[in-house]
ZAMARGU-4260 file (C-alpha; in steps of 0.2 Angstrom, whole numbers, plus 5000, padded with zeros to 4 digits):
<rodrens>
0) 5188/4770/5060 | 5179/4783/5070 | 5162/4780/5079 | 5147/4779/5067 | 5131/4789/5069
5) 5113/4789/5062 | 5101/4803/5060 | 5087/4807/5072 | 5073/4820/5067 | 5064/4827/5083
10) 5045/4831/5084 | 5050/4849/5082 | 5060/4845/5066 | 5077/4847/5073 | 5089/4835/5066
15) 5104/4828/5076 | 5117/4815/5074 | 5116/4801/5087 | 5130/4788/5090 | 5123/4771/5096
20) 5134/4762/5108 | 5127/4746/5101 | 5114/4738/5090 | 5103/4724/5098 | 5095/4712/5086
25) 5080/4701/5089 | 5081/4685/5079 | 5067/4673/5073 | 5053/4686/5077 | 5042/4682/5062
30) 5035/4664/5060 | 5035/4664/5041 | 5053/4670/5041 | 5057/4656/5053 | 5049/4643/5041
35) 5057/4650/5025 | 5075/4647/5032 | 5070/4630/5040 | 5072/4635/5058 | 5063/4630/5073
40) 5052/4642/5083 | 5063/4646/5099 | 5056/4644/5116 | 5064/4661/5121 | 5068/4677/5113
45) 5083/4676/5102 | 5095/4690/5105 | 5112/4695/5096 | 5122/4711/5095 | 5131/4721/5082
50) 5144/4734/5087 | 5144/4753/5082 | 5157/4749/5068 | 5143/4738/5059 | 5134/4754/5054
55) 5136/4759/5036 | 5129/4770/5022 | 5135/4758/5009 | 5124/4743/5003 | 5137/4730/4998
60) 5132/4713/4988 | 5149/4705/4993 | 5160/4704/5008 | 5170/4688/5007 | 5154/4679/5001
65) 5137/4685/4994 | 5127/4696/5007 | 5109/4694/5011 | 5097/4707/5016 | 5084/4707/5030
70) 5073/4723/5031 | 5068/4727/5049 | 5058/4739/5060 | 5070/4748/5071 | 5068/4757/5087
75) 5080/4770/5096 | 5081/4771/5115 | 5081/4787/5125 | 5075/4791/5143 | 5071/4772/5147
80) 5060/4769/5132 | 5059/4767/5114 | 5058/4786/5108 | 5061/4785/5090 | 5057/4773/5075
85) 5066/4769/5059 | 5069/4755/5047 | 5085/4746/5043 | 5094/4732/5034 | 5102/4717/5044
90) 5115/4712/5032 | 5120/4693/5034 | 5133/4681/5028 | 5121/4667/5026 | 5132/4653/5020
95) 5144/4657/5036 | 5128/4659/5047 | 5122/4641/5041 | 5139/4634/5045 | 5141/4642/5062
100) 5123/4636/5067 | 5126/4618/5062 | 5142/4619/5073 | 5132/4627/5088 | 5143/4642/5087
105) 5139/4661/5090 | 5133/4670/5075 | 5143/4686/5076 | 5155/4682/5062 | 5140/4681/5050
110) 5130/4696/5058 | 5141/4709/5067 | 5154/4712/5053 | 5158/4730/5048 | 5145/4736/5035
115) 5131/4724/5042 | 5119/4737/5048 | 5111/4750/5037 | 5098/4763/5043 | 5085/4776/5037
120) 5083/4791/5048 | 5075/4789/5064 | 5059/4800/5068 | 5052/4803/5085 | 5038/4793/5092
125) 5022/4802/5098 | 5009/4794/5109 | 4996/4793/5094 | 5007/4782/5084 | 5006/4763/5083
130) 5004/4748/5071 | 5019/4751/5060 | 5020/4744/5043 | 5036/4743/5032 | 5040/4738/5015
135) 5056/4734/5005 | 5056/4735/4986 | 5071/4730/4975 | 5071/4738/4958 | 5052/4743/4961
140) 5047/4725/4965 | 5040/4723/4983 | 5051/4710/4991 | 5047/4711/5009 | 5031/4718/5018
145) 5029/4718/5037 | 5018/4723/5050 | 5021/4726/5069 | 5006/4714/5073 | 5015/4700/5064
150) 5029/4701/5077 | 5030/4687/5090 | 5037/4699/5102 | 5030/4716/5102 | 5041/4732/5106
155) 5037/4734/5124 | 5040/4715/5127 | 5057/4717/5118 | 5062/4732/5128 | 5057/4723/5145
160) 5066/4707/5140 | 5082/4715/5134 | 5082/4727/5149 | 5082/4712/5162 | 5100/4708/5157
165) 5108/4723/5148 | 5108/4741/5150 | 5100/4750/5135 | 5109/4767/5134 | 5102/4782/5125
170) 5105/4781/5107 | 5105/4762/5106 | 5096/4754/5092 | 5085/4738/5093 | 5082/4729/5077
175) 5066/4719/5079 | 5067/4705/5066 | 5062/4702/5048 | 5047/4695/5039 | 5048/4682/5025
180) 5056/4687/5009 | 5075/4688/5013 | 5087/4685/4999 | 5104/4689/4991 | 5109/4707/4986
185) 5113/4709/4968 | 5125/4723/4963 | 5118/4738/4954 | 5101/4735/4961 | 5090/4749/4969
190) 5084/4746/4987 | 5069/4756/4994 | 5063/4754/5012 | 5048/4763/5017 | 5039/4765/5034
195) 5020/4769/5038 | 5012/4773/5055 | 4994/4768/5060 | 4991/4755/5047 | 4976/4743/5053
200) 4981/4725/5051 | 4966/4723/5039 | 4974/4736/5027 | 4991/4727/5028 | 4982/4710/5024
205) 4974/4718/5009 | 4991/4725/5003 | 4999/4708/5006 | 4986/4699/4995 | 4990/4711/4982
210) 4973/4719/4981 | 4981/4736/4980 | 4999/4743/4984 | 5002/4749/5001 | 5005/4766/4994
215) 4988/4768/4988 | 4980/4761/5004 | 4990/4771/5016 | 4997/4786/5006 | 5014/4793/5008
220) 5025/4784/5021 | 5033/4793/5036 | 5051/4787/5030 | 5058/4782/5013 | 5076/4776/5012
225) 5086/4771/4996 | 5101/4762/4993 | 5111/4758/4977 | 5119/4741/4980 | 5138/4740/4976
</rodrens>
């Protein structure tokens, strides 16, 4: 299998294919997700890796066991900073992960397998963009709704902490963790992952409470990516 690529749209509209050398994943970055899985809040940032071969365009429901989805805000590295943003799915073999955690073993067998990372396109970040909000809908039902301000570790803190012990190469992708609402992928379901910029936290809270859908509050998203589960 050759090296896998993702799509990057520059601020001038030019589209290019980028080959990440690795995917850096931040675990347990949302308190409510930690609680829903019955984990403890860690003293330090949880970091694990996925290889380039993990990247896929196919959303599978089974790979030896049922797969779980985790929708995440993702950043691409360039010139020593997070230069582009997208959204993605961190696919997990939850049964295997639970077994490995109980044995005190690394997670890679449950997290870094081929087909375990799916991404939208990435778009260039401009200085006036902040406060990212993202939503996962499955068969038109909102399943996960996340906001940058819910993250225990903000993007700049993640970049600095990872850079202390690992070189971040141009094109590398950092997945920043998932909010509550993870679950099992069912075959033949439609996944839609959307991303909005400059969403005040009060607006996100209104959407979270169900006062109005995020689409009514914020308009069209910057990114929409769809997958049909196999």
